[in-house]
C-alpha positions as semicolon CSV with decimal commas, in nm:
position;residue;x (nm);y (nm);z (nm)
1;M;-0,110;1,885;0,403
2;R;-0,006;1,607;0,637
3;S;0,045;1,260;0,492
4;T;0,216;0,929;0,572
5;P;0,467;0,725;0,367
6;I;0,348;0,448;0,136
7;G;0,554;0,130;0,101
8;I;0,556;-0,078;-0,218
9;A;0,701;-0,427;-0,253
10;M;0,666;-0,735;-0,474
11;L;0,698;-1,108;-0,402
12;N;0,839;-1,351;-0,657
13;D;0,931;-1,713;-0,708
14;E;1,216;-1,838;-0,487
15;R;1,368;-2,049;-0,769
16;E;1,677;-1,864;-0,883
17;H;1,651;-1,962;-1,250
18;V;1,298;-1,815;-1,249
19;W;1,354;-1,489;-1,063
20;R;1,673;-1,407;-1,251
21;K;1,475;-1,418;-1,572
22;N;1,163;-1,222;-1,468
23;N;1,294;-0,977;-1,207
24;P;1,374;-0,699;-1,457
25;A;1,010;-0,695;-1,571
26;N;0,891;-0,708;-1,210
27;E;1,113;-0,416;-1,112
28;A;0,973;-0,215;-1,403
29;V;0,616;-0,277;-1,281
30;V;0,696;-0,166;-0,926
31;K;0,871;0,144;-1,054
32;Q;0,578;0,228;-1,285
33;W;0,326;0,200;-1,003
34;A;0,543;0,418;-0,779
35;D;0,565;0,684;-1,050
36;L;0,191;0,668;-1,115
37;I;0,117;0,719;-0,745
38;R;0,361;1,009;-0,709
39;K;0,195;1,189;-1,000
40;G;-0,165;1,082;-0,930
41;V;-0,197;1,141;-0,554
42;V;-0,110;1,510;-0,534
43;N;-0,287;1,729;-0,279
44;Q;-0,446;2,069;-0,337
45;D;-0,140;2,240;-0,190
46;G;0,099;2,055;-0,422
47;T;0,228;1,812;-0,161
48;A;0,213;1,436;-0,206
49;P;0,275;1,132;0,015
50;E;0,624;0,985;0,012
51;V;0,643;0,658;-0,185
52;V;0,907;0,410;-0,061
53;V;0,996;0,121;-0,293
54;G;1,158;-0,194;-0,159
55;S;1,522;-0,219;-0,269
56;E;1,471;-0,559;-0,429
57;I;1,205;-0,804;-0,540
58;I;1,138;-1,055;-0,262
59;T;1,266;-1,402;-0,351
60;S;1,363;-1,551;-0,015
61;V;1,301;-1,533;0,357
62;R;1,602;-1,307;0,405
63;S;1,503;-1,067;0,127
64;A;1,148;-1,059;0,267
65;Q;1,283;-0,960;0,608
66;K;1,520;-0,707;0,454
67;V;1,253;-0,529;0,249
68;G;1,003;-0,537;0,534
69;E;1,256;-0,379;0,769
70;E;1,336;-0,111;0,508
71;L;0,970;-0,008;0,490
72;A;0,941;-0,014;0,869
73;R;1,248;0,210;0,907
74;A;1,097;0,448;0,648
75;N;0,787;0,467;0,873
76;C;0,556;0,340;0,598
77;K;0,201;0,344;0,732
78;Q;0,036;0,152;0,446
79;I;0,165;-0,125;0,222
80;I;0,095;-0,192;-0,145
81;M;0,192;-0,544;-0,248
82;C;0,234;-0,568;-0,625
83;Y;0,190;-0,897;-0,808
84;N;0,316;-0,953;-1,160
85;V;0,400;-1,325;-1,167
86;W;0,342;-1,634;-0,957
87;N;0,517;-1,613;-0,620
88;F;0,576;-1,829;-0,314
89;P;0,299;-1,717;-0,075
90;F;0,469;-1,805;0,255
91;L;0,719;-1,525;0,194
92;V;0,449;-1,274;0,283
93;W;0,488;-1,350;0,653
94;P;0,855;-1,260;0,704
95;F;0,785;-0,951;0,492
96;I;0,466;-0,828;0,658
97;N;0,581;-0,918;1,009
98;S;0,892;-0,707;0,950
99;A;0,704;-0,416;0,791
100;G;0,423;-0,427;1,049
101;R;0,107;-0,632;1,013
102;D;-0,121;-0,364;1,162
103;K;-0,112;-0,147;0,847
104;P;-0,366;-0,110;0,565
105;I;-0,266;-0,353;0,289
106;L;-0,355;-0,335;-0,080
107;S;-0,287;-0,634;-0,303
108;L;-0,245;-0,509;-0,660
109;S;-0,207;-0,733;-0,965
110;N;-0,215;-0,749;-1,341
111;N;-0,474;-0,959;-1,524
112;N;-0,242;-1,152;-1,752
113;G;-0,275;-1,516;-1,856
114;A;0,092;-1,562;-1,943
115;F;0,219;-1,406;-1,619
116;P;-0,051;-1,482;-1,362
117;G;0,003;-1,220;-1,097
118;N;-0,358;-1,259;-0,989
119;V;-0,290;-1,625;-0,904
120;G;-0,007;-1,516;-0,676
121;L;-0,231;-1,243;-0,534
122;L;-0,513;-1,480;-0,443
123;A;-0,280;-1,735;-0,290
124;T;-0,083;-1,480;-0,088
125;D;-0,362;-1,243;0,005
126;G;-0,570;-1,545;0,095
127;A;-0,303;-1,644;0,346
128;L;-0,328;-1,302;0,510
129;R;-0,706;-1,319;0,528
130;Q;-0,696;-1,668;0,677
131;A;-0,523;-1,506;0,973
132;G;-0,786;-1,234;1,002
133;I;-0,589;-0,956;0,836
134;R;-0,814;-0,720;0,641
135;T;-0,684;-0,649;0,293
136;H;-0,813;-0,501;-0,031
137;R;-0,760;-0,640;-0,379
138;I;-0,739;-0,465;-0,716
139;V;-0,672;-0,657;-1,038
140;G;-0,635;-0,487;-1,377
141;D;-0,411;-0,343;-1,646
142;I;-0,141;-0,112;-1,517
143;N;-0,210;0,124;-1,809
144;D;-0,586;0,149;-1,745
145;P;-0,692;0,490;-1,600
146;A;-0,992;0,325;-1,432
147;V;-0,755;0,097;-1,241
148;H;-0,540;0,398;-1,150
149;A;-0,848;0,576;-1,009
150;Q;-0,936;0,273;-0,798
151;V;-0,583;0,254;-0,658
152;F;-0,576;0,627;-0,587
153;D;-0,909;0,603;-0,402
154;W;-0,766;0,328;-0,181
155;I;-0,456;0,537;-0,115
156;R;-0,666;0,842;-0,025
157;A;-0,867;0,629;0,219
158;S;-0,564;0,469;0,380
159;Q;-0,391;0,808;0,399
160;A;-0,694;0,954;0,576
161;L;-0,689;0,678;0,837
162;T;-0,314;0,659;0,896
163;T;-0,283;1,038;0,915
164;M;-0,581;1,085;1,146
165;S;-0,480;0,797;1,371
166;N;-0,244;1,016;1,572
167;E;-0,435;1,344;1,545
168;V;-0,617;1,516;1,828
169;Y;-0,958;1,678;1,791
170;G;-0,980;2,010;1,975
171;L;-1,321;2,028;2,139
172;Y;-1,400;2,385;2,246
173;G;-1,672;2,377;2,508
174;G;-1,830;2,032;2,481
175;H;-2,131;1,918;2,282
176;S;-2,378;2,201;2,232
177;M;-2,726;2,222;2,384
178;G;-2,711;1,861;2,501
179;M;-2,691;1,738;2,140
180;E;-2,583;1,382;2,216
181;T;-2,527;1,282;1,852
182;G;-2,253;1,545;1,852
183;Y;-2,072;1,384;2,146
184;F;-1,716;1,252;2,105
185;H;-1,765;0,878;2,158
186;L;-1,418;0,809;2,292
187;V;-1,369;0,431;2,285
188;P;-1,538;0,353;1,950
189;T;-1,347;0,639;1,788
190;I;-1,007;0,537;1,925
191;K;-1,065;0,171;1,839
192;S;-1,166;0,244;1,478
193;I;-0,971;0,558;1,381
194;G;-0,725;0,622;1,663
195;T;-0,810;0,991;1,698
196;T;-0,856;1,117;2,051
197;C;-1,011;1,436;2,186
198;C;-0,893;1,718;2,411
199;Q;-1,173;1,927;2,559
200;I;-1,094;2,293;2,625
201;D;-1,327;2,533;2,800
202;Q;-1,446;2,819;2,580
203;L;-1,317;3,055;2,847
204;L;-0,967;2,995;2,711
205;L;-1,079;3,127;2,372
206;V;-1,233;3,434;2,534
207;K;-0,912;3,506;2,726
208;T;-0,701;3,445;2,415
209;M;-0,920;3,689;2,222
210;E;-0,797;3,956;2,465
211;Q;-0,437;3,884;2,359
212;V;-0,495;3,899;1,983
213;D;-0,285;4,150;1,788
214;E;-0,520;4,438;1,702
215;A;-0,317;4,514;1,389
216;E;-0,411;4,168;1,265
217;V;-0,777;4,235;1,347
218;D;-0,768;4,564;1,154
219;K;-0,605;4,393;0,857
220;A;-0,878;4,127;0,853
221;F;-1,155;4,385;0,894
222;K;-1,027;4,589;0,600
223;W;-0,999;4,274;0,388
224;L;-1,357;4,167;0,461
225;T;-1,478;4,523;0,398
226;K;-1,303;4,522;0,062
227;M;-1,444;4,181;-0,027
228;L;-1,802;4,255;0,073
229;G;-1,852;4,633;0,066
230;K;-2,219;4,717;0,113
231;R;-2,302;4,350;0,153
232;I;-2,205;4,382;0,520
233;L;-2,552;4,477;0,637
234;Y;-2,473;4,672;0,952
235;D;-2,781;4,741;1,161
236;G;-2,621;4,935;1,446
237;K;-2,715;4,670;1,700
238;M;-2,650;4,303;1,619
239;L;-2,402;4,363;1,339
240;T;-2,162;4,650;1,396
241;P;-1,793;4,695;1,314
242;E;-1,716;4,596;1,672
243;T;-1,924;4,274;1,672
244;L;-1,765;4,176;1,340
245;K;-1,421;4,242;1,487
246;A;-1,513;4,020;1,782
247;Q;-1,578;3,735;1,533
248;I;-1,240;3,803;1,374
249;R;-1,075;3,786;1,714
250;L;-1,247;3,453;1,777
251;Y;-1,103;3,311;1,455
252;I;-0,752;3,432;1,539
253;A;-0,784;3,299;1,894
254;M;-0,892;2,956;1,771
255;R;-0,604;2,955;1,525
256;M;-0,361;3,042;1,806
257;V;-0,490;2,776;2,046
258;N;-0,505;2,511;1,772
259;Q;-0,140;2,578;1,699
260;E;-0,039;2,584;2,065
261;K;-0,223;2,262;2,149
262;G;-0,143;2,079;1,824
263;F;-0,506;2,039;1,719
264;D;-0,537;1,938;1,353
265;F;-0,914;1,999;1,356
266;C;-1,163;2,135;1,602
267;G;-1,523;2,205;1,699
268;L;-1,675;2,516;1,853
269;K;-1,967;2,479;2,094
270;G;-2,086;2,838;2,056
271;Q;-2,434;2,805;2,201
272;R;-2,504;2,923;2,451
273;E;-2,204;3,081;2,622
274;L;-2,035;3,246;2,323
275;T;-2,353;3,331;2,134
276;E;-2,508;3,505;2,434
277;Y;-2,204;3,675;2,588
278;V;-1,922;3,701;2,329
279;C;-2,022;3,667;1,961
280;L;-2,171;3,433;1,705
281;G;-1,915;3,185;1,569
282;D;-2,025;3,181;1,204
283;V;-1,756;3,405;1,054
284;A;-1,477;3,243;1,255
285;E;-1,593;2,893;1,159
286;M;-1,627;2,984;0,792
287;I;-1,276;3,129;0,768
288;M;-1,129;2,837;0,962
289;N;-1,271;2,600;0,700
290;D;-1,166;2,821;0,407
291;P;-0,852;2,758;0,196
292;Y;-0,754;3,127;0,237
293;D;-0,783;3,429;0,463
294;W;-0,650;3,788;0,457
295;N;-0,294;3,655;0,471
296;G;-0,334;3,449;0,152
297;P;-0,375;3,078;0,074
298;K;-0,380;2,837;0,367
299;E;-0,478;2,480;0,442
300;P;-0,843;2,447;0,548
301;T;-0,876;2,358;0,916
302;V;-1,192;2,160;0,980
303;C;-1,402;2,337;1,244
304;A;-1,745;2,193;1,325
305;T;-2,015;2,421;1,453
306;E;-2,193;2,325;1,776
307;A;-1,878;2,122;1,852
308;D;-2,032;1,824;1,670
309;A;-1,747;1,576;1,706
310;Y;-1,867;1,312;1,460
311;A;-1,937;1,590;1,211
312;A;-1,577;1,706;1,255
313;L;-1,443;1,353;1,213
314;T;-1,647;1,306;0,894
315;M;-1,526;1,642;0,761
316;Q;-1,164;1,556;0,839
317;I;-1,197;1,224;0,657
318;M;-1,349;1,405;0,359
319;K;-1,072;1,663;0,362
320;Y;-0,807;1,393;0,336
321;I;-0,978;1,179;0,073
322;S;-1,027;1,489;-0,145
323;G;-0,663;1,591;-0,115
324;G;-0,732;1,893;0,102
325;L;-1,060;2,050;-0,012
326;P;-1,286;2,223;0,242
327;S;-1,569;2,008;0,377
328;L;-1,930;2,120;0,413
329;F;-2,137;2,111;0,734
330;M;-2,516;2,149;0,704
331;D;-2,836;2,104;0,898
332;V;-3,083;1,859;0,748
333;R;-3,347;2,130;0,744
334;L;-3,630;2,097;0,489
335;Y;-3,744;1,840;0,232
336;L;-3,944;1,966;-0,066
337;P;-4,137;1,661;-0,195
338;E;-4,281;1,842;-0,497
339;L;-3,922;1,901;-0,619
340;G;-3,756;1,595;-0,471
341;I;-3,481;1,811;-0,318
342;W;-3,353;1,918;0,022
343;D;-3,277;2,264;0,155
344;W;-2,981;2,211;0,385
345;C;-2,875;2,518;0,583
346;N;-2,715;2,601;0,914
347;S;-2,605;2,913;1,098
348;G;-2,246;2,802;1,091
349;N;-1,951;2,688;0,898
350;H;-2,017;2,667;0,526
351;S;-1,676;2,744;0,380
352;S;-1,704;3,044;0,149
353;W;-1,521;2,831;-0,111
354;Y;-1,853;2,664;-0,191
355;A;-2,002;2,985;-0,329
356;N;-1,809;2,951;-0,657
357;Y;-1,556;2,672;-0,585
358;S;-1,271;2,914;-0,648
359;F;-0,937;2,943;-0,471
360;D;-0,960;3,317;-0,538
361;P;-1,158;3,451;-0,241
362;A;-1,283;3,750;-0,443
363;E;-1,469;3,515;-0,678
364;N;-1,649;3,347;-0,390
365;Y;-1,723;3,663;-0,191
366;K;-1,914;3,805;-0,489
367;K;-2,203;3,580;-0,384
368;I;-2,176;3,636;-0,007
369;T;-2,365;3,870;0,224
370;F;-2,313;3,925;0,596
371;H;-2,647;3,967;0,778
372;P;-2,709;4,071;1,138
373;A;-2,726;3,770;1,367
374;L;-3,073;3,670;1,481
375;E;-3,121;3,829;1,823
376;F;-3,378;3,563;1,912
377;Y;-3,099;3,298;1,920
378;F;-2,769;3,487;1,924
379;K;-2,788;3,776;2,170
380;A;-2,418;3,866;2,155
381;G;-2,446;3,957;1,789
382;G;-2,212;3,938;1,495
383;A;-2,263;3,842;1,131
384;S;-2,447;3,549;0,983
385;V;-2,301;3,441;0,650
386;E;-2,543;3,401;0,359
387;F;-2,492;3,246;0,016
388;D;-2,613;2,954;-0,194
389;A;-2,360;2,682;-0,271
390;G;-2,276;2,661;-0,640
391;A;-2,376;2,369;-0,860
392;S;-2,158;2,058;-0,826
393;G;-2,169;1,682;-0,809
394;M;-2,131;1,590;-0,443
395;T;-2,085;1,306;-0,200
396;F;-2,262;1,341;0,134
397;A;-2,186;1,141;0,448
398;R;-2,199;1,128;0,825
399;M;-2,050;0,906;1,095
400;G;-2,286;0,776;1,359
401;V;-2,304;0,515;1,634
402;W;-2,542;0,222;1,667
403;D;-2,527;0,049;2,006
404;D;-2,174;0,186;2,058
405;K;-2,058;0,062;1,716
406;P;-1,953;0,329;1,462
407;F;-2,098;0,340;1,112
408;M;-2,099;0,587;0,826
409;V;-2,392;0,674;0,602
410;I;-2,271;0,761;0,251
411;M;-2,469;0,883;-0,050
412;K;-2,415;1,048;-0,384
413;G;-2,599;1,360;-0,489
414;E;-2,552;1,709;-0,618
415;A;-2,571;2,069;-0,509
416;L;-2,815;2,231;-0,749
417;G;-2,778;2,571;-0,909
418;L;-3,141;2,681;-0,894
419;P;-3,278;2,994;-1,066
420;P;-3,233;3,288;-0,826
421;E;-3,605;3,351;-0,768
422;Q;-3,672;2,984;-0,695
423;A;-3,376;2,964;-0,458
424;K;-3,490;3,281;-0,281
425;A;-3,841;3,143;-0,231
426;I;-3,705;2,816;-0,091
427;N;-3,461;2,992;0,142
428;A;-3,741;3,210;0,278
429;Q;-3,910;2,895;0,414
430;T;-3,617;2,837;0,655
431;D;-3,375;3,124;0,712
432;P;-3,271;3,353;0,426
433;T;-2,977;3,495;0,624
434;W;-2,790;3,163;0,643
435;P;-2,591;2,964;0,384
436;H;-2,789;2,705;0,184
437;V;-2,726;2,394;-0,019
438;H;-3,010;2,284;-0,243
439;A;-2,933;1,915;-0,254
440;K;-3,065;1,632;-0,466
441;L;-2,976;1,279;-0,356
442;T;-2,964;0,950;-0,544
443;C;-3,150;0,784;-0,256
444;S;-3,515;0,829;-0,163
445;F;-3,651;1,044;0,119
446;D;-3,763;0,729;0,307
447;E;-3,425;0,557;0,275
448;F;-3,249;0,868;0,401
449;L;-3,494;0,933;0,685
450;N;-3,484;0,576;0,814
451;T;-3,106;0,548;0,804
452;F;-2,944;0,884;0,876
453;P;-2,797;0,912;1,229
454;C;-2,854;1,277;1,321
455;N;-2,943;1,633;1,216
456;H;-2,606;1,731;1,064
457;V;-2,482;1,616;0,722
458;M;-2,139;1,667;0,564
459;G;-2,043;1,704;0,197
460;I;-1,750;1,717;-0,046
461;P;-1,743;1,774;-0,424
462;G;-1,700;1,476;-0,656
463;D;-1,775;1,105;-0,639
464;R;-1,605;0,995;-0,319
465;V;-1,823;0,691;-0,243
466;R;-1,557;0,432;-0,320
467;A;-1,289;0,613;-0,120
468;L;-1,521;0,653;0,182
469;N;-1,617;0,286;0,154
470;Y;-1,249;0,188;0,152
471;F;-1,193;0,407;0,459
472;C;-1,474;0,233;0,645
473;E;-1,360;-0,116;0,549
474;I;-0,998;-0,047;0,647
475;S;-1,093;0,108;0,982
476;G;-1,370;-0,133;1,082
477;I;-1,646;0,126;1,055
478;T;-1,960;-0,017;0,895
479;P;-2,037;0,160;0,566
480;V;-2,407;0,218;0,496
481;I;-2,426;0,332;0,133
482;L;-2,764;0,464;0,022
483;G;-2,915;0,469;-0,326
484;P;-2,813;0,250;-0,621
485;E;-2,446;0,274;-0,521
486;G;-2,525;0,077;-0,206
487;K;-2,690;-0,203;-0,401
488;D;-2,378;-0,239;-0,616
489;R;-2,139;-0,268;-0,320
490;P;-1,984;-0,616;-0,282
491;A;-1,968;-0,706;0,087
492;P;-1,613;-0,805;0,195
493;I;-1,548;-1,146;0,345
494;W;-1,523;-1,015;0,703
495;E;-1,884;-0,897;0,681
496;R;-2,002;-1,232;0,545
497;V;-1,824;-1,463;0,789
498;K;-1,848;-1,379;1,158
């Protein structure tokens, strides 16, 4: 998975008789944090961001410039400034101006009375903030796992932003059915994240489908047949071997164009051109988001159904903060007040990984059925994918825009593992041939309804609230955290003083 280098440096006292005495301990702290990060921020595919440590502890203007230039030459996209003792705060400027002052900055200190790194942190970080530079601060014991987790969340957030900042979103066909909340809002997105968009007509996918290697299509068809067997419910009309093969061709074509154009993530309009004249996009979107296909393990490629651009952006952020897990895309479909839960489903791109959360596709496909597409909506036919997401703690989120200003709604919750008969009865109230997430949120129905920006919600396993909040604060997106987690969020200084 793509990542960007992390730079680590430490400031010290400029008095030689002081720094000669305490530099060995300072060097040990920097080295320990670098080792912790290398071991603790490992992605699902085994990769990890490069960690670049300054060659010396900063004790003068010249050493500040030297270390800053080292990190700049190493292309470090985020800076962690460690504090272990008192330092001379003005040295931050020759350092950060050499390294690049437009980067996410974390100030990280011990909480030690004898060696007051936090005093140096507040003095130095305060100087940066006086000049309007957004920073984050973490103070705690270097051996405390809770402090490690907080640092790793910040790194995941900064990695998401600095990696996405030069990515391009591949928009196949434009926003679907005039769904304006799915539009790619160009200027707010570039100003906050940096990601731009390249819109490609769906005709290019159709023409590329004609060039797909039929041996690859046959290989995929045999693999899906082996995985699903009689759970491919052919009806001789909407779902046939040929309509399923058309969906396979669509996946391969998207994969080919993504590679050719350099798209790191994408969205597929589908309705109405593809769904009425080519095929339904569900299978192609599912496999694109999966961490595997018939050729073996692969990196999930975010693909948003209905070409919902802010859904795709949210999913890409979630992918990076989770270290490369697939992200969920759902319709906010039905609230069941008697149970206090939601039935979230969409004819589209639930990654099959969510069936059993396994990296072995056979384990997930045990729960999956391919149904004939609904002719009422999808005249070209193909398979709709049906399964219930397995039980898991989740974080749900969605980017939106208020008066041209981006924000992100974030909330904790869980995907419930309901008894089969109860799940079946609930699914029958919406569409039993589509994938479902039976979700319980920590926020109320009214708080959700009065805050959420649109009809599509994204999800990722685990508690990712802090990491998403860091992402928003670093990028300038306003975080709107629902439920008790929102009440516990301390507002940063730049939100309090305007």
